[in-house]
N, C-alpha and C positions, 0 to 999 in steps of 0.2 A: 506493500498498501504506499503511495507516495507523498508525499509532505502535503502535498497542495493538490486542491480538486482537480478534477479532469473538465474542460472546460467545455470536452467536448460532448458530456451527459447534459441530458434536459438540465438535471438540477443544477451541476457548474456551471453551468449558462446563466443560468440565469439567479444563483447568489452573487456570482460576480456582474451583469449587467441590469437584472430586470428586480431590483428593491431599490425604495424609498433612499434606504438611508445607505446604497452607493451610490447614488444619483450621480455624484460629482466623479466615479469614476467613468463611467457612460459617455459624460461630459468631454471629459477628458480624452478618450479614444476619440470620437465625436471631431473633438476640432483639432487632433491631427490627422486626421482622415480627408478635414475639409480645410485643412490650413489652403490658405490663399483666395478663399472662398469670400469667408465670412467665420465670425467664431463666435460660437452660443454660448450666451450667459446663464443660460436659465433653461428648465426643461417640465414638463412635469408628465405624469406618466398617463395614457387613455389604457379604456377599454381593451384587452388584448384578446377579445372573443366577440365578434359580429355577429346579433343573429338575423339572420334573414327576416325580412320581411313578408316576403312570399315562399310556399313551397318551392317553388322552382327555381330560387334562389342559394348558392351554395352559402354553408355555414366557414366561417374567417375563425381564425386560430394564429394571431402573428406569435411567434417568441418574445418581443418585447414591442413595445408599439407608445411611441411617443409623441408630442408636440414641445416645441422649442416657444419663447418668450416672443420670437418673431411669430409665430404662426409657422413655420415650417413643422412638415410630418413626417419622422423617420419611424422605418420599420428596418426590426432587425434580424436575422435569421440566423440561426446556425446548424447547419446541411452537414452530419457526420454523414451521410454514403450517397453517389447517385442512385439519384430517381428519376425514372421518366418524365420529360415534360418538363424539369425542372425550370428552367426560363420562363417557360409559357405561367409558370404560376408565379414567378417573381415581377412577371406582367399585370397578372390579372392583380396580385397587391394592391401594387401601387395603381391601378385605374378604380379597385375599389375604393383605395383611398379617397383617391380624385374627388370622386363620385360620391362621396358620402359630406363634403363639403358646399356640393352645391345643390342647393333644395330646388324641386320642380317650379318649373315659370320664374325663375332666378335668372339673373346673368351666368354666365359662363365664369365666373371669377372665381381662383381658388387657390390657395399656399401653396407651395412648392413639396411635393413628397420625395423623399428618397430612401429607396430598397439599398440596407447591406447586407448580405450574401455573405456570411462566411463559410466556407465550399471548404470541409476536409478530404476533396476530394479531385482531381483534374478532370473537368468538363470539357466532352472533346468539341465541341460546339461552341467554344469561347476560342478568343487567342491562349497561345503557351505561356504566359506571364501570370505573376502574383496578384497583379489589379489592371482591372477592365475597368474603367468609366463609359455611358453610355446615355445621352440624352437623345433628342429629337432633334436630326442634322440631313441637309443635306447631303444624300447619297455620290454627286459628283465631287462639289466642293467642301464638303465638311461643314460646310458655313451650319453653326448651330441655331435654330428657330424657337428652339424653347428648352429651355434649363428645370421646366417647374414639371417633370418625372427623372428623375437620374436614380443612377442602377449603378451600382459600385460592387464589385461581384471582387471577391478575395479568394483566389486556388492557391488555400497555405501553404501544398506540398512545394510551391516554385519556390517555395523561402527558404533559402538554404542557411542564411548568415550566421555566425555563432555570435557571440553577446558580445563580444571585443571588436566588434565586423561594425555594430549598430549604426547610423552616423545620425540618426534623429529618430524624433520622439515615436512617430508613426510604427517605425521602425521596431523601436522596441519593444513596443505596444504587439507588435506581432509574432517579434521571438518570444515574449514572457505565453504567449498565449498560445502558440505552438507545443510550444517546449513545459509548460504548468507542470504538469501529472508528473516528469520526471526530475526536475530540480530541490535540490535538497539546499535550496536559499533562491532565497526573491532578490534579483540584482537591481541596482539602483536605489536599493529603498536608503541608503543615504543623501544622494541628492536631490530625492524626489521624495514628496509626502504620496502621492499619489501610489507609487509603490510599498510603500509602506505599508499603507491601508488596504491596497492591495494585499500584501501579506497577511495580514491577520483575517482579511474575510475571505479566502480561500485555503485558510490554514484547519486540515480535515482534524483536526483534534478539536478546535472549538464550534462544531458541527454539535447539534442536539441529536437526541439518541433516535428520533424519528427520522433528522435529515440524515441520520447517517444509516439506518436501517434502509430509506429510499435511494440513499447513493450507492449502495454498497449491490446494490441489486440491479440498478443501470449499468453500474461500472463493469459485474457480470456479461450482461448483454451486449454491450459494449464491446470487450474483447472477445465474447463467444464472435461476434460480427466479422471482426478485424481475422480472429484464427481460420473460418471460413474461409475467408478469401485469400490470407495468406496460404491456405493448402491448395484454391484454387489455381493460385498463381503455379503451383510447383507444378502440378498436375496438366495446368497447359503447355508447361517448360517438356515434360514428359510425352505428353504425349505430340506436342511440333516435332521434338526429335524423332519421333520413333516413326511417324508418316513423312519426315519430311517436307513438312510446310506449314510457314509461320501461323496461320487459322488456327493450330491446334493452341496456342497461347490464350486467343483471343476467345474459343469457346470454352475454354475453361475457367478463363477469369467470368465469360458470362454469365455463366452454370452456376459457380460461388455466386457472381451477384445475384440471382436468384432468387439461390436456397437460403443463403442468407439474410434477405431482406424478409423473405416468409420465414424462419426460423425465429428470427426476430421480431416480428409481428405478435406470432403465437406465443411465444414469451410473454410478451408484453401485456398480450391479448388474458393470458389466465393468469396472471397477477393483478388485473382490473377485476375479472371474474371473480377474487377470491377477496375483494374489498367491496363487493357489491355493487359495481356502477354496471348501467343498465345496457344493452346490444345497443344504441342506437351509439353512443359516446363510445363507445367501442371502436365500432366500425370509422366513423369520423378519424380515429386517433390512428389506426393499423391498417385502414385501408381492406380489412379483413371481411370478408362478407358475410351474412347473417347467417348463416348455415354454417359456414367454417367456427363463427366465435360457437355456435350452440355446440358444436362437434366435440369443441374443446374439454378436456375432463379435467376435473380439479380433482387434486389429490386434497383424501380427506386426514 
């Protein structure tokens, strides 16, 4: 067990960025991200769950949803593993946050919406780099038409700097988030009170008994998933060598992704059923069908 929480688990990420008591940590990170555009002085958290007005609408649950003192809406998501149509989902999130600002019959005036997506994987539909910023722009001249819908994708596997190589505040944040669960000490605590507070908030030993039990369960699911993925990579390489074709690796990895996603969803659904959660809520959070959820056996 590491000294600090794993931010790629749901409870770890929300403990760092999703609490009112850690609002200054979120502001610090966002300002390092938006440096050169504007500075966030204050923000408040909005309801992370958007209940649909009609049955046709899709229910939304964000990881972190907040509004700055200037009116900008910011959605922060941590995605641990690759999912189909991930980019489409990010677009839908931003579009929904725009629509909620414009009432029926009113002028089409709204404040900017930012989607900040931490991605613990490499997305094949994005450029091969750490950070990708997207706004509405002319496809020929690249002239920005509107920055009211702003997407920031952070593919953490592309960040490979060591502690001593981090040249700015943003890189320090990325280094800490990517390596936190393996750190024995929090860097830069002497120079910066933000990282000193992060060290305190993220300390596993400071968790309540209830938080620790939930965190341990989530950490096990996280490790199981990555174990499956590592096994798929090895299997794919072996198949590729035996068959003499490159697609062996991709087939093995694709098989592992599918198995890992389904097994992770089943484990989470099992824990939810034990806690007495209803079928609809479990469907929303796991993407399993009602039939699959009902078929899950709960240990007595």
